[in-house]
N, C-alpha and C positions, 0 to 999 in steps of 0.2 A: 600212735590211734589217729583215724583219719581228722581233717580239722573240718566241723559242722560249721555250713552255710546258713542252713535253714533256719529262720528263727524258729519252728516247730519244733526241730529237733532238741536245739538249744533248752526252749523251755519244757517240753517233759524229762528228758534230763535235771535239768534244775529242780523241778519238782518232786520228782522221784530220788533226788538225794536228800530229802527228808525223808527219814524213816518210818514215820507214821502214816506220810501217805503211800510208799511204797507197802508198808504193809496191810495199809488197808486195801491196797488195787489186790493185793494176791489173795486176802482173805473172802474179798467180795469176787473175786473172778475164774479162781481156779477152782475146780469141780471139787465138793462139799467132801466126798470122800478121803480124797488128797488133803486136803486142809487139817483134818481130822489126825492126819497121823505126822504133821509136823511139829516139830521141837518148838519149844519158846526161843532161841537163838536166831538172834537178827539172821537175815537173808546176808548171804556172802558176792559183793561185786568180782566179779571173776576178769582178770585181765584179758584182754583181747577183745579187739572189734573185727568182726568178718564183714568187712563192708567189701559186696562187689564195686569195685572202681567204675562202671556202669550206672550205677546206682546211689555213689554217693551223695548225688544233690539231692535225692528224693525219701532219703529214707536214713532212720535213727537204728540203732540196735545193741542191746545189754543183754550180758547172760549171768544170770543170779545163781550161784550155789544154796541150795534150801537143804537142812539136817532135818532127818526125819528122827523121832521119838526113839526108836528102835537103833538098829545100825543105817550106816547107811545114807545117800544123799538124793536127792533129784534136782537137774537144772531147768530154770526157765528160761526161755529164750523171747525175750521182750524185742517185739520192733513196734515203729510205729510208721501207717502207712498216711500217707496225706497225699499223694498223686495218683490218678487213677491208672496211668499207661503201664505202670510194672507189675499192677497187682496181682494180675494171674498166673506170673511167674512166680507169686508168694511163697509158694509149695515147694517148688522145686530148688529156690532160692533158699528155704530154711534147710533142707537136706543138705546141700553144699554146708552152710551154717555148721549141722550136726555134725557130718563128715570130720570136715575141721576140727570141730573140740574131741570127737573119738578116736582120729590118727593120735592127736598128742596124747591122751590117756595110753591108746595101745602101746606107742613107742615107750612111755615111762611103765611099762608092764603091768597094767593099770586093768581091772576090769570096766567095762565099757557105761556111763551112768546114763540113767534116762532122761531125755530132755523133752518139755514140753515148750511148744512154739506159742508163746499168747501175743496177738497181734493185735494193734490198738488204731483203730481207722478213723480219721477225723474227716473223709475228705465228702464234699459235697453231692457228688453224683452215688448212685447206689454201689454198693463194694460187689465187689469180683475176686474179693479173696477166697480161695479154696477151702472148704472148712475141714476138707481131707484129703491126701496127699493123692488118695487114689480116683479122683478128679480129672486129674491130669491124665489118666490113662488111657490108651484107646477103646471104644467101647464093645470092642468084642475080646476084650482081656477078659473079661471073667469065664466066657464059652471055651478057653484055652484051657480050662482045668489048672491054672497056674495061680502058686500063691504070690503074688506080685508083695514086695514092701508099700504098708499104710501105715500111715498117724493120722491123728486129730491134729488140725489146728485151731486153736481156740481163738475166737474173735470179737472183740469187745467195739461194735460199731457204733460211736456216739450217734451216730445220726437215729438209728434205730431207737433210743434210750432215750424216756422222756427226762427233762432237764432235772426235775425233782427226783427222781432216779440213779442218779451217775454214781454216787457216793455218799454214806452215812458220813465218813467224813470230812471234816469242812473245808481242809485243805485242798484232798484229789478231788472233791465235789467243784471247787472254785477251776483247779484247773481244767478241768475235764470240759469243765462248763466253756470255758475262755477258748481251750483249744474246738471243739464242737462251733463255737459263733466264729470264727478265725477263716474259716472255709463258706460260709454263709453270708455272704454280703448282704445279699438281700433282710436280714434278719437282724445285722448287726446294730441299725438305729433304734429298730422296737427292744433288744435286750441289751442294751447297755446297761443301762442300772442296773438289771437283774444280776447280770454278769459283776457288776463293780458290787453289789451288795453282798456276793458270794465272795468275791475277794475281800471285802470288809472282817468277812469270820474267819478271815486267815492271812492274819497280817504282816507273817513270816515269806508270804508269797505278793506283798504289796509291790514291790520294786520289778521285781522280774515279772511281774504282769500285766502292768502299766505300760514297761516296755516291751513287752509283746503283744498287746495291741495296738499300741501307737504305730508297731511293724507289720500289724497283718491286717488289720479294723481298715479296709480301703475306704468304703463307703463312710466311715464316720473322720473326719478333719482330726488336727493333732488340737487344734484351739477349743475343739467342740469336746472333744473327749476329758482333758484334766478338766474344763470345767466342772463337766458333771462328775469327776473324779472329786475334784474340792467339794462339792454338795453331798457325796459316798463316803469319801475317805476321810482321815486327818488333816486336814488341809496344810497342815506345815510338811508330812511327807508326800504331796504331791508336789508342793513346791519343790522340797529337794532334789525330785524325780525330776521332774521339771527344768532345771537349773543344771544338774549332770547331764541330761540330755542338750543342753544348748550349747555345754563346753566341749561334749563329745561332736557336737555337730562342728563347732566353730575349730575344733582341732583336726577331725576329720577334711573341712574345704583349705585349712591350710594345707594339710598332707597335698591334697586333690592339684592344688597348686603347684606345689613341688614337684609332684610328679611328670605334670606336663612342662614344664621346666626342663627336668630332666631327661623326659623322653626329646623335647626338642631340640635339646644342645648334641646328645648321642646321636640324633638320625643326621644331622648337618655335620657332624664329625666322622660319623663313621658309616653312614648310610643306614639301610633298613635294618632292624632290629629284628632277633629270631624271637621267636612264640616264648621262648625262655625266659630271654632277659624280659619280654614284656611281662610275663606272670611275676617275677624276681620284684621287679620294679611296681607293679598293681599292688602286691603282698605286702608291700616295705612300708615302717612309719616311718615320722618324721628323724626320729635319730639318724636311722640307715640312711634315707633320702637326703640328709644335709652332707654327709661323709661322703654320697655318692656326687652330687652336684660339684662340693669342691675337690675332687679326681676328675670331674668331668672336662674341666677345664681346662688341666694342662696334660690328663692322659695319654702315650703316646698308640694305645691300642683300646679297644674294647676292655679286654682283659683285665687290664690296668687299672679300672673303673671298680670291676668285679673280679679281684682275686682270690682264687680258687682255696677254700681253708687247709691247713694240714695239721 
């Protein structure tokens, strides 16, 4: 599974790890005719993330298998869009994900399962996510008398939904409201208390929501956010989160100093470092960095600092 680097991606996935929030999203946003056909079985997360490497910094996706009351299944391919640039390609990208999944089923000798794309968009700019694949086709396609492939893209544009109508489920509503405000810096101060009050109704989301808001609410500084949170949320919970963040900051600061020292030693001893070595150093934690620093002091070659695992 690709490593997620975007706080939006991590937060949405943490939100949907809650069965109640996931169930509410599917009940409220899938076509009612399909919801009536679903069994009472919980959605099953299907292994495999089909991220285009060029878009892995801007998109999160998950594939769920839903059981039908009679027989058979349907997949829901859920994506989060929070940047404007790749949105126009969403339909083409979704088709690629569908083909990946269908190829697995075909190789296994299975019939192909229907897949419904469900896109959650929390960007501040007007959405350009296509509502159907046919929107990507040339304008003269219909005049050719052909029947090109088409499918609907179910779009949940958070910016187009009133805050109070985001969901009837407290946890899902709190999460979607936090996501919505994260990309709207001009609204963050005015809506800070409203978001925190929603989080208060979803205590299981408290820690993740506070961390996410600190990471993404750029118009509200950390002290102001934690101060307001302590007036709305249980103070002991807020203080615990604040202390955890301080400790993480101290650890990251120490690791940053170790990285800088390691790069300096390696560069002086072995010359310019390749992009791959720099990536390994920047991704490492303190235990690895300490080991490499010890090796860097007397290693004869760069390969001796980073031995290839067997």
